[in-house]
C-alpha distance (Angstrom), angle and dihedral (degrees) to the residues before:
residue distance angle dihedral
X1 . . .
X2 3.77 . .
X3 3.81 93.2 .
X4 3.80 91.8 52.2
X5 3.80 92.1 49.8
X6 3.78 93.1 49.6
X7 3.84 91.5 52.1
X8 3.81 91.0 50.2
X9 3.83 91.6 51.8
X10 3.79 90.7 51.2
X11 3.82 90.2 50.2
X12 3.81 92.3 51.7
X13 3.78 91.1 49.4
X14 3.79 91.0 48.4
X15 3.82 92.1 48.6
X16 3.82 90.5 49.1
X17 3.81 91.5 51.2
X18 3.82 91.2 48.4
X19 3.82 92.2 50.3
X20 3.81 92.0 49.7
X21 3.81 90.9 47.5
X22 3.83 91.5 50.6
X23 3.79 90.4 48.4
X24 3.81 91.7 52.5
X25 3.81 91.6 46.4
X26 3.82 89.4 50.9
X27 3.81 91.3 52.1
X28 3.80 90.5 48.4
X29 3.81 92.9 50.4
X30 3.82 91.4 45.8
X31 3.79 91.8 51.5
X32 3.81 91.3 48.0
X33 3.81 90.0 51.2
X34 3.80 91.3 48.0
X35 3.78 90.0 50.0
X36 3.81 91.1 55.1
X37 3.81 93.2 46.7
X38 3.80 95.2 46.0
X39 3.74 128.3 32.0
X40 3.78 103.6 -121.9
X41 3.77 112.3 -158.8
X42 3.79 118.4 -174.9
X43 3.76 117.1 -31.3
X44 3.80 104.2 -57.4
X45 3.81 111.1 22.9
X46 3.79 119.3 90.4
X47 3.81 119.6 -176.9
X48 3.78 114.7 -165.1
X49 3.77 118.5 -138.4
X50 3.81 114.6 -122.8
X51 3.78 112.2 -103.6
X52 3.77 112.6 -121.9
X53 3.77 120.0 -136.5
X54 3.77 114.9 -136.2
X55 3.81 117.1 -167.2
X56 3.78 130.5 148.4
X57 3.82 115.0 -105.4
X58 3.80 118.1 -100.8
X59 3.81 128.8 -172.5
X60 3.82 97.7 -118.2
X61 3.79 119.9 113.5
X62 3.77 136.3 -145.5
X63 3.77 133.5 -166.8
X64 3.75 122.9 -172.2
X65 3.75 137.8 -175.2
X66 3.75 131.0 -171.5
X67 3.76 137.6 -174.3
X68 3.76 134.6 -175.9
X69 3.78 115.1 -96.4
X70 3.79 102.7 -130.1
X71 3.82 92.2 -169.5
X72 3.81 90.4 69.3
X73 3.79 112.1 76.8
X74 3.79 111.8 -172.6
X75 3.79 122.0 150.4
X76 3.82 95.3 -147.4
X77 3.84 103.5 35.4
X78 3.80 137.5 41.7
X79 3.80 117.7 -143.8
X80 3.81 116.2 -140.5
X81 3.80 129.0 -163.5
X82 3.81 105.6 -141.9
X83 3.82 130.3 -167.2
X84 3.80 120.1 -166.7
X85 3.82 120.2 -167.7
X86 3.80 109.1 -168.1
X87 3.81 118.4 -173.9
X88 3.80 115.2 -161.6
X89 3.82 107.3 -140.5
X90 3.80 91.9 161.7
X91 3.81 128.4 71.2
X92 3.80 123.3 -47.4
X93 3.79 110.0 -81.9
X94 3.80 127.8 -150.4
X95 3.80 118.3 -160.4
X96 3.81 90.1 13.7
X97 3.78 127.2 -167.1
X98 3.78 133.8 -170.2
X99 3.78 121.5 -156.3
X100 3.78 131.5 -179.3
X101 3.79 144.2 160.8
X102 3.80 124.5 -102.0
X103 3.81 128.4 174.4
X104 3.81 109.2 -65.4
X105 3.80 90.7 -125.8
X106 3.83 88.9 65.1
X107 3.78 119.4 113.4
X108 3.80 143.6 159.1
X109 3.78 105.6 47.8
X110 3.79 117.0 -168.7
X111 3.79 112.1 -162.4
X112 3.82 138.2 156.3
X113 3.82 91.0 -135.7
X114 3.78 133.3 69.6
X115 3.78 104.6 -86.7
X116 3.78 144.9 161.8
X117 3.78 133.8 -161.6
X118 3.79 126.2 -157.4
X119 3.83 130.1 163.6
X120 3.79 95.5 -22.7
X121 3.81 95.2 -43.8
X122 3.82 119.3 112.1
X123 3.81 124.0 -164.6
X124 3.80 120.9 -166.5
X125 3.82 118.5 -169.6
X126 3.78 133.3 -162.4
X127 3.80 122.4 -85.2
X128 3.79 118.8 -118.0
X129 3.82 90.4 -109.2
X130 3.82 91.9 45.7
X131 3.80 105.6 49.0
X132 3.82 100.0 137.2
X133 3.80 124.1 65.9
X134 3.81 104.0 -165.7
X135 3.79 124.0 -151.1
X136 3.82 109.2 -93.1
X137 3.81 94.4 18.5
X138 3.81 128.2 115.5
X139 3.80 130.7 -131.8
X140 3.80 114.4 -156.1
X141 3.79 112.5 -160.2
X142 3.79 123.3 -174.4
X143 3.78 122.5 -167.4
X144 3.80 142.9 153.2
X145 3.77 124.5 -129.9
X146 3.81 135.3 -178.5
X147 3.82 116.6 -133.1
X148 3.81 127.3 -178.2
X149 3.79 109.4 -96.4
X150 3.81 94.6 -121.4
X151 3.86 93.2 53.0
X152 3.80 125.3 85.6
X153 3.79 111.2 -126.8
X154 3.82 115.2 -126.9
X155 3.77 137.6 152.4
X156 3.80 117.4 -137.4
X157 3.80 139.1 175.9
X158 3.80 97.5 17.5
X159 3.79 111.4 -173.3
X160 3.80 131.0 -173.2
X161 3.80 108.7 -149.6
X162 3.79 91.6 -25.0
X163 3.84 98.5 -44.5
X164 3.81 118.3 110.5
X165 3.79 115.6 -123.3
X166 3.78 132.0 -151.7
X167 3.79 102.2 -97.6
X168 3.80 124.6 -158.7
X169 3.79 131.5 172.8
X170 3.80 116.4 -137.4
């Protein structure tokens, strides 16, 4: 009986060592993965890499203009009045949506459409009375947005239902 017991104790010790080793390997792999996904500088500063937007190219176009809203007086943010003119040169779209990138420091969008904003990406959806976006027609969308004073306001990567448009500032 003593020989059997001794072998069992050795097996439990060996299993415990293997589990601890696997745990440490898992932590090491996780940290390596985190290091490749985020640029870790020093011990406490993490700089996130900008997410790239990858959409196929469409033939629709968009022009936009913006101006500072002088009626808004905030010491940290500048409010811009923005007008988007999107021309659908692709197929007719039902339940359309337009999404685009703005500076990540942007906040407080005011818009007459259904919209969402997350991490510098804005999505604007159709209104219930404006569900169809016909080929050759234009949607004009006006909105306000707050941007940190030290950041240049731009719109990038505008897509109509997942197809990138030609985008030009006026």
